[in-house]
ROPA-919616 format. One record per atom (N, C-alpha, C, O): residue number from 1; residue in three letters; atom name; z, x, y. Coordinates in Angstrom, 2 decimals, m for minus. Last residue first. Layout:
BEGIN
@nr NUM	rest ALA	atom CA	z Z	x X	y Y
...
END
This chain:
BEGIN
@nr 70	rest GLN	atom N	z 9.25	x m9.46	y 17.78
@nr 70	rest GLN	atom CA	z 9.28	x m8.77	y 16.49
@nr 70	rest GLN	atom C	z 10.46	x m7.87	y 16.38
@nr 70	rest GLN	atom O	z 10.65	x m7.20	y 15.37
@nr 69	rest GLU	atom N	z 9.16	x m10.38	y 20.35
@nr 69	rest GLU	atom CA	z 9.95	x m11.15	y 19.38
@nr 69	rest GLU	atom C	z 10.10	x m10.43	y 18.05
@nr 69	rest GLU	atom O	z 11.00	x m10.75	y 17.28
@nr 68	rest THR	atom N	z 7.40	x m8.86	y 21.78
@nr 68	rest THR	atom CA	z 8.81	x m8.63	y 22.01
@nr 68	rest THR	atom C	z 9.71	x m9.41	y 21.06
@nr 68	rest THR	atom O	z 10.90	x m9.13	y 20.98
@nr 67	rest ILE	atom N	z 4.98	x m9.87	y 20.76
@nr 67	rest ILE	atom CA	z 5.28	x m8.45	y 20.66
@nr 67	rest ILE	atom C	z 6.78	x m8.21	y 20.80
@nr 67	rest ILE	atom O	z 7.37	x m7.45	y 20.03
@nr 66	rest ARG	atom N	z 4.95	x m12.55	y 21.53
@nr 66	rest ARG	atom CA	z 5.14	x m12.21	y 20.11
@nr 66	rest ARG	atom C	z 5.50	x m10.74	y 19.92
@nr 66	rest ARG	atom O	z 6.26	x m10.40	y 19.01
@nr 65	rest ASN	atom N	z 4.38	x m12.32	y 24.26
@nr 65	rest ASN	atom CA	z 5.69	x m12.80	y 23.82
@nr 65	rest ASN	atom C	z 5.98	x m12.47	y 22.37
@nr 65	rest ASN	atom O	z 7.11	x m12.13	y 22.02
@nr 64	rest ALA	atom N	z 1.73	x m11.47	y 24.13
@nr 64	rest ALA	atom CA	z 2.73	x m10.60	y 24.75
@nr 64	rest ALA	atom C	z 4.14	x m11.02	y 24.32
@nr 64	rest ALA	atom O	z 4.99	x m10.17	y 24.05
@nr 63	rest ALA	atom N	z 0.58	x m13.74	y 23.00
@nr 63	rest ALA	atom CA	z 0.54	x m12.47	y 22.27
@nr 63	rest ALA	atom C	z 1.59	x m11.51	y 22.83
@nr 63	rest ALA	atom O	z 2.26	x m10.82	y 22.06
@nr 62	rest ASP	atom N	z 0.99	x m15.58	y 25.08
@nr 62	rest ASP	atom CA	z 1.61	x m15.80	y 23.76
@nr 62	rest ASP	atom C	z 1.65	x m14.51	y 22.95
@nr 62	rest ASP	atom O	z 2.65	x m14.22	y 22.29
@nr 61	rest HIS	atom N	z m0.65	x m14.46	y 27.08
@nr 61	rest HIS	atom CA	z 0.80	x m14.57	y 27.29
@nr 61	rest HIS	atom C	z 1.53	x m14.75	y 25.95
@nr 61	rest HIS	atom O	z 2.56	x m14.13	y 25.72
@nr 60	rest ILE	atom N	z m3.13	x m14.83	y 25.79
@nr 60	rest ILE	atom CA	z m2.67	x m13.49	y 26.13
@nr 60	rest ILE	atom C	z m1.16	x m13.48	y 26.34
@nr 60	rest ILE	atom O	z m0.46	x m12.60	y 25.84
@nr 59	rest GLY	atom N	z m3.22	x m17.63	y 25.63
@nr 59	rest GLY	atom CA	z m3.25	x m16.82	y 24.40
@nr 59	rest GLY	atom C	z m2.77	x m15.40	y 24.65
@nr 59	rest GLY	atom O	z m2.07	x m14.82	y 23.81
@nr 58	rest LYS	atom N	z m3.34	x m18.31	y 28.32
@nr 58	rest LYS	atom CA	z m2.16	x m18.69	y 27.53
@nr 58	rest LYS	atom C	z m2.08	x m17.87	y 26.25
@nr 58	rest LYS	atom O	z m0.99	x m17.47	y 25.83
@nr 57	rest VAL	atom N	z m5.91	x m17.35	y 28.87
@nr 57	rest VAL	atom CA	z m4.75	x m16.74	y 29.52
@nr 57	rest VAL	atom C	z m3.47	x m17.07	y 28.77
@nr 57	rest VAL	atom O	z m2.62	x m16.20	y 28.59
@nr 56	rest TYR	atom N	z m7.40	x m19.15	y 27.27
@nr 56	rest TYR	atom CA	z m7.53	x m17.70	y 27.09
@nr 56	rest TYR	atom C	z m6.30	x m16.99	y 27.66
@nr 56	rest TYR	atom O	z m5.72	x m16.13	y 27.00
@nr 55	rest ALA	atom N	z m6.76	x m21.58	y 28.43
@nr 55	rest ALA	atom CA	z m6.39	x m21.35	y 27.03
@nr 55	rest ALA	atom C	z m6.42	x m19.86	y 26.72
@nr 55	rest ALA	atom O	z m5.57	x m19.37	y 25.98
@nr 54	rest ALA	atom N	z m7.90	x m21.15	y 30.96
@nr 54	rest ALA	atom CA	z m6.47	x m21.42	y 30.85
@nr 54	rest ALA	atom C	z m5.98	x m21.17	y 29.42
@nr 54	rest ALA	atom O	z m4.90	x m20.61	y 29.22
@nr 53	rest ALA	atom N	z m10.58	x m20.95	y 30.33
@nr 53	rest ALA	atom CA	z m9.89	x m19.76	y 30.83
@nr 53	rest ALA	atom C	z m8.38	x m19.94	y 30.71
@nr 53	rest ALA	atom O	z m7.66	x m18.99	y 30.40
@nr 52	rest SER	atom N	z m11.18	x m23.54	y 29.70
@nr 52	rest SER	atom CA	z m11.21	x m22.56	y 28.62
@nr 52	rest SER	atom C	z m10.51	x m21.27	y 29.05
@nr 52	rest SER	atom O	z m9.92	x m20.59	y 28.22
@nr 51	rest THR	atom N	z m10.91	x m24.72	y 32.30
@nr 51	rest THR	atom CA	z m10.05	x m25.10	y 31.20
@nr 51	rest THR	atom C	z m10.04	x m24.07	y 30.08
@nr 51	rest THR	atom O	z m8.97	x m23.75	y 29.56
@nr 50	rest ASN	atom N	z m11.11	x m22.31	y 34.99
@nr 50	rest ASN	atom CA	z m11.61	x m23.44	y 34.21
@nr 50	rest ASN	atom C	z m10.71	x m23.65	y 33.00
@nr 50	rest ASN	atom O	z m9.84	x m22.82	y 32.72
@nr 49	rest SER	atom N	z m11.08	x m19.92	y 36.69
@nr 49	rest SER	atom CA	z m10.52	x m21.22	y 37.07
@nr 49	rest SER	atom C	z m11.20	x m22.36	y 36.31
@nr 49	rest SER	atom O	z m11.79	x m23.25	y 36.91
@nr 48	rest LEU	atom N	z m10.18	x m16.54	y 36.96
@nr 48	rest LEU	atom CA	z m10.86	x m17.58	y 36.18
@nr 48	rest LEU	atom C	z m10.25	x m18.93	y 36.51
@nr 48	rest LEU	atom O	z m9.03	x m19.06	y 36.59
@nr 47	rest GLN	atom N	z m8.54	x m14.98	y 38.50
@nr 47	rest GLN	atom CA	z m9.99	x m14.83	y 38.65
@nr 47	rest GLN	atom C	z m10.77	x m15.93	y 37.95
@nr 47	rest GLN	atom O	z m11.91	x m16.22	y 38.31
@nr 46	rest GLY	atom N	z m5.93	x m15.53	y 37.86
@nr 46	rest GLY	atom CA	z m6.32	x m15.60	y 39.26
@nr 46	rest GLY	atom C	z m7.82	x m15.56	y 39.46
@nr 46	rest GLY	atom O	z m8.33	x m16.05	y 40.47
@nr 45	rest ASP	atom N	z m5.97	x m15.01	y 35.16
@nr 45	rest ASP	atom CA	z m5.73	x m16.38	y 35.60
@nr 45	rest ASP	atom C	z m6.16	x m16.56	y 37.05
@nr 45	rest ASP	atom O	z m6.69	x m17.60	y 37.42
@nr 44	rest GLU	atom N	z m6.21	x m12.25	y 35.18
@nr 44	rest GLU	atom CA	z m7.31	x m13.06	y 34.65
@nr 44	rest GLU	atom C	z m7.18	x m14.50	y 35.13
@nr 44	rest GLU	atom O	z m8.18	x m15.13	y 35.48
@nr 43	rest GLN	atom N	z m3.67	x m11.61	y 36.19
@nr 43	rest GLN	atom CA	z m4.88	x m11.23	y 36.93
@nr 43	rest GLN	atom C	z m6.08	x m12.07	y 36.48
@nr 43	rest GLN	atom O	z m6.86	x m12.53	y 37.30
@nr 42	rest ASP	atom N	z m2.06	x m12.62	y 34.12
@nr 42	rest ASP	atom CA	z m1.93	x m13.17	y 35.47
@nr 42	rest ASP	atom C	z m3.15	x m12.83	y 36.33
@nr 42	rest ASP	atom O	z m3.62	x m13.66	y 37.12
@nr 41	rest ALA	atom N	z m2.87	x m10.96	y 32.02
@nr 41	rest ALA	atom CA	z m3.12	x m12.41	y 31.94
@nr 41	rest ALA	atom C	z m3.04	x m13.05	y 33.32
@nr 41	rest ALA	atom O	z m3.84	x m13.92	y 33.66
@nr 40	rest PHE	atom N	z m1.92	x m8.49	y 32.97
@nr 40	rest PHE	atom CA	z m3.35	x m8.69	y 32.75
@nr 40	rest PHE	atom C	z m3.68	x m10.18	y 32.73
@nr 40	rest PHE	atom O	z m4.66	x m10.61	y 33.35
@nr 39	rest GLN	atom N	z 0.83	x m9.03	y 32.93
@nr 39	rest GLN	atom CA	z 0.17	x m8.72	y 34.20
@nr 39	rest GLN	atom C	z m1.34	x m8.93	y 34.09
@nr 39	rest GLN	atom O	z m1.96	x m9.48	y 35.00
@nr 38	rest HIS	atom N	z 1.20	x m9.41	y 30.17
@nr 38	rest HIS	atom CA	z 1.49	x m10.51	y 31.10
@nr 38	rest HIS	atom C	z 0.79	x m10.27	y 32.44
@nr 38	rest HIS	atom O	z 0.23	x m11.20	y 33.02
@nr 37	rest LEU	atom N	z 0.52	x m6.83	y 29.26
@nr 37	rest LEU	atom CA	z m0.29	x m7.99	y 28.86
@nr 37	rest LEU	atom C	z m0.06	x m9.18	y 29.79
@nr 37	rest LEU	atom O	z m1.01	x m9.87	y 30.16
@nr 36	rest SER	atom N	z 2.59	x m5.37	y 30.43
@nr 36	rest SER	atom CA	z 1.20	x m5.08	y 30.79
@nr 36	rest SER	atom C	z 0.29	x m6.24	y 30.43
@nr 36	rest SER	atom O	z m0.60	x m6.60	y 31.20
@nr 35	rest GLU	atom N	z 4.77	x m6.48	y 29.07
@nr 35	rest GLU	atom CA	z 4.67	x m6.62	y 30.51
@nr 35	rest GLU	atom C	z 3.24	x m6.36	y 30.99
@nr 35	rest GLU	atom O	z 2.75	x m7.07	y 31.87
@nr 34	rest ALA	atom N	z 4.19	x m5.62	y 26.44
@nr 34	rest ALA	atom CA	z 4.23	x m7.05	y 26.75
@nr 34	rest ALA	atom C	z 4.08	x m7.28	y 28.25
@nr 34	rest ALA	atom O	z 3.35	x m8.18	y 28.67
@nr 33	rest ILE	atom N	z 4.43	x m2.85	y 26.79
@nr 33	rest ILE	atom CA	z 3.16	x m3.42	y 26.36
@nr 33	rest ILE	atom C	z 3.10	x m4.90	y 26.72
@nr 33	rest ILE	atom O	z 2.10	x m5.39	y 27.24
@nr 32	rest GLU	atom N	z 7.15	x m2.70	y 27.48
@nr 32	rest GLU	atom CA	z 6.13	x m2.22	y 28.41
@nr 32	rest GLU	atom C	z 4.75	x m2.79	y 28.07
@nr 32	rest GLU	atom O	z 3.99	x m3.17	y 28.96
@nr 31	rest ARG	atom N	z 8.36	x m3.69	y 25.16
@nr 31	rest ARG	atom CA	z 8.55	x m4.41	y 26.43
@nr 31	rest ARG	atom C	z 7.48	x m4.00	y 27.44
@nr 31	rest ARG	atom O	z 6.97	x m4.84	y 28.18
@nr 30	rest LYS	atom N	z 7.55	x m1.73	y 23.33
@nr 30	rest LYS	atom CA	z 7.11	x m3.11	y 23.14
@nr 30	rest LYS	atom C	z 7.25	x m3.91	y 24.43
@nr 30	rest LYS	atom O	z 6.38	x m4.71	y 24.77
@nr 29	rest LEU	atom N	z 8.92	x 0.50	y 24.41
@nr 29	rest LEU	atom CA	z 7.46	x 0.49	y 24.34
@nr 29	rest LEU	atom C	z 6.93	x m0.93	y 24.19
@nr 29	rest LEU	atom O	z 5.95	x m1.30	y 24.84
@nr 28	rest LYS	atom N	z 11.57	x m0.30	y 24.01
@nr 28	rest LYS	atom CA	z 11.07	x m0.05	y 25.36
@nr 28	rest LYS	atom C	z 9.55	x m0.11	y 25.39
@nr 28	rest LYS	atom O	z 8.96	x m0.70	y 26.30
@nr 27	rest GLY	atom N	z 11.64	x m0.42	y 21.20
@nr 27	rest GLY	atom CA	z 11.90	x m1.62	y 22.01
@nr 27	rest GLY	atom C	z 11.36	x m1.48	y 23.42
@nr 27	rest GLY	atom O	z 10.76	x m2.41	y 23.97
@nr 26	rest VAL	atom N	z 11.20	x 2.28	y 20.62
@nr 26	rest VAL	atom CA	z 10.23	x 1.28	y 20.17
@nr 26	rest VAL	atom C	z 10.40	x m0.01	y 20.97
@nr 26	rest VAL	atom O	z 9.41	x m0.63	y 21.37
@nr 25	rest LEU	atom N	z 13.53	x 3.42	y 21.75
@nr 25	rest LEU	atom CA	z 12.20	x 3.80	y 22.24
@nr 25	rest LEU	atom C	z 11.13	x 2.78	y 21.85
@nr 25	rest LEU	atom O	z 10.27	x 2.44	y 22.65
@nr 24	rest GLU	atom N	z 15.56	x 2.18	y 20.21
@nr 24	rest GLU	atom CA	z 15.53	x 2.04	y 21.66
@nr 24	rest GLU	atom C	z 14.14	x 2.34	y 22.22
@nr 24	rest GLU	atom O	z 13.63	x 1.60	y 23.07
@nr 23	rest ASP	atom N	z 14.93	x 3.09	y 17.66
@nr 23	rest ASP	atom CA	z 14.91	x 1.65	y 17.94
@nr 23	rest ASP	atom C	z 14.83	x 1.39	y 19.44
@nr 23	rest ASP	atom O	z 14.12	x 0.48	y 19.88
@nr 22	rest ALA	atom N	z 15.37	x 5.84	y 18.10
@nr 22	rest ALA	atom CA	z 14.04	x 5.35	y 17.72
@nr 22	rest ALA	atom C	z 13.92	x 3.86	y 18.01
@nr 22	rest ALA	atom O	z 12.90	x 3.42	y 18.56
@nr 21	rest ARG	atom N	z 18.11	x 5.86	y 18.60
@nr 21	rest ARG	atom CA	z 17.20	x 6.26	y 19.67
@nr 21	rest ARG	atom C	z 15.78	x 5.78	y 19.38
@nr 21	rest ARG	atom O	z 15.06	x 5.35	y 20.28
@nr 20	rest ALA	atom N	z 19.05	x 5.05	y 16.05
@nr 20	rest ALA	atom CA	z 19.37	x 4.28	y 17.26
@nr 20	rest ALA	atom C	z 18.40	x 4.60	y 18.39
@nr 20	rest ALA	atom O	z 17.91	x 3.69	y 19.07
@nr 19	rest LEU	atom N	z 17.94	x 7.06	y 14.24
@nr 19	rest LEU	atom CA	z 17.66	x 5.63	y 14.13
@nr 19	rest LEU	atom C	z 17.89	x 4.87	y 15.44
@nr 19	rest LEU	atom O	z 17.02	x 4.13	y 15.88
@nr 18	rest GLY	atom N	z 16.59	x 10.17	y 15.48
@nr 18	rest GLY	atom CA	z 17.63	x 9.32	y 14.93
@nr 18	rest GLY	atom C	z 17.29	x 7.84	y 15.06
@nr 18	rest GLY	atom O	z 16.47	x 7.44	y 15.88
@nr 17	rest VAL	atom N	z 14.52	x 11.82	y 16.21
@nr 17	rest VAL	atom CA	z 15.54	x 11.49	y 17.22
@nr 17	rest VAL	atom C	z 16.67	x 10.61	y 16.69
@nr 17	rest VAL	atom O	z 17.62	x 10.34	y 17.42
@nr 16	rest LYS	atom N	z 12.93	x 12.41	y 13.89
@nr 16	rest LYS	atom CA	z 13.06	x 13.35	y 15.00
@nr 16	rest LYS	atom C	z 14.24	x 13.07	y 15.92
@nr 16	rest LYS	atom O	z 14.91	x 14.01	y 16.36
@nr 15	rest ASP	atom N	z 13.05	x 10.27	y 12.10
@nr 15	rest ASP	atom CA	z 13.27	x 11.63	y 11.61
@nr 15	rest ASP	atom C	z 13.59	x 12.59	y 12.76
@nr 15	rest ASP	atom O	z 14.42	x 13.48	y 12.61
@nr 14	rest LYS	atom N	z 12.40	x 8.17	y 13.80
@nr 14	rest LYS	atom CA	z 13.70	x 8.17	y 13.13
@nr 14	rest LYS	atom C	z 14.04	x 9.56	y 12.62
@nr 14	rest LYS	atom O	z 15.19	x 9.99	y 12.69
@nr 13	rest LEU	atom N	z 9.76	x 8.86	y 14.49
@nr 13	rest LEU	atom CA	z 10.82	x 8.88	y 15.50
@nr 13	rest LEU	atom C	z 12.20	x 8.93	y 14.87
@nr 13	rest LEU	atom O	z 13.08	x 9.65	y 15.35
@nr 12	rest TYR	atom N	z 8.52	x 8.48	y 12.00
@nr 12	rest TYR	atom CA	z 8.50	x 9.79	y 12.63
@nr 12	rest TYR	atom C	z 9.63	x 9.90	y 13.65
@nr 12	rest TYR	atom O	z 10.37	x 10.88	y 13.68
@nr 11	rest HIS	atom N	z 8.92	x 5.72	y 11.65
@nr 11	rest HIS	atom CA	z 9.49	x 6.67	y 10.69
@nr 11	rest HIS	atom C	z 9.55	x 8.08	y 11.28
@nr 11	rest HIS	atom O	z 10.54	x 8.78	y 11.09
@nr 10	rest VAL	atom N	z 7.44	x 4.77	y 13.87
@nr 10	rest VAL	atom CA	z 8.87	x 4.50	y 13.77
@nr 10	rest VAL	atom C	z 9.53	x 5.49	y 12.80
@nr 10	rest VAL	atom O	z 10.59	x 6.04	y 13.11
@nr 9	rest ILE	atom N	z 4.85	x 5.62	y 13.17
@nr 9	rest ILE	atom CA	z 5.48	x 6.10	y 14.39
@nr 9	rest ILE	atom C	z 6.99	x 5.92	y 14.32
@nr 9	rest ILE	atom O	z 7.75	x 6.83	y 14.67
@nr 8	rest GLN	atom N	z 4.45	x 4.14	y 10.83
@nr 8	rest GLN	atom CA	z 4.40	x 5.61	y 10.79
@nr 8	rest GLN	atom C	z 5.09	x 6.21	y 12.01
@nr 8	rest GLN	atom O	z 5.83	x 7.19	y 11.90
@nr 7	rest ASP	atom N	z 4.55	x 1.53	y 11.81
@nr 7	rest ASP	atom CA	z 5.58	x 1.99	y 10.88
@nr 7	rest ASP	atom C	z 5.61	x 3.51	y 10.79
@nr 7	rest ASP	atom O	z 6.69	x 4.10	y 10.68
@nr 6	rest GLU	atom N	z 2.21	x 1.57	y 13.40
@nr 6	rest GLU	atom CA	z 3.51	x 1.33	y 14.01
@nr 6	rest GLU	atom C	z 4.63	x 1.83	y 13.10
@nr 6	rest GLU	atom O	z 5.56	x 2.49	y 13.57
@nr 5	rest ALA	atom N	z 0.25	x 1.92	y 11.47
@nr 5	rest ALA	atom CA	z 0.45	x 2.97	y 12.47
@nr 5	rest ALA	atom C	z 1.82	x 2.81	y 13.13
@nr 5	rest ALA	atom O	z 2.51	x 3.80	y 13.39
@nr 4	rest SER	atom N	z 1.36	x 0.87	y 8.20
@nr 4	rest SER	atom CA	z 0.74	x 0.63	y 9.51
@nr 4	rest SER	atom C	z 1.05	x 1.80	y 10.45
@nr 4	rest SER	atom O	z 1.99	x 2.55	y 10.24
@nr 3	rest ILE	atom N	z 0.56	x 2.13	y 5.07
@nr 3	rest ILE	atom CA	z 1.61	x 2.01	y 6.07
@nr 3	rest ILE	atom C	z 0.92	x 1.86	y 7.43
@nr 3	rest ILE	atom O	z 0.03	x 2.63	y 7.77
@nr 2	rest ALA	atom N	z m0.86	x 0.59	y 2.18
@nr 2	rest ALA	atom CA	z m0.99	x 1.38	y 3.39
@nr 2	rest ALA	atom C	z 0.17	x 1.11	y 4.35
@nr 2	rest ALA	atom O	z 0.68	x m0.01	y 4.43
@nr 1	rest MET	atom N	z 0.00	x 0.84	y m1.18
@nr 1	rest MET	atom CA	z 0.00	x 0.00	y 0.00
@nr 1	rest MET	atom C	z 0.00	x 0.89	y 1.25
@nr 1	rest MET	atom O	z 0.78	x 1.83	y 1.34
END
């Protein structure tokens, strides 16, 4: 079974900096990615003004929320 890139990074960090610090770094990275996605969605929302665009923007926000829920 293949190991995902995320799992490989987490295992590497745990070996190098310890479990608690690795969890902290991964959490910070996920929050930064989610914030970037929310900002992108807000920019897209400002530029697009139709019903299908609203669903597109909502999908981006939902994806950003799922990142931080994991």
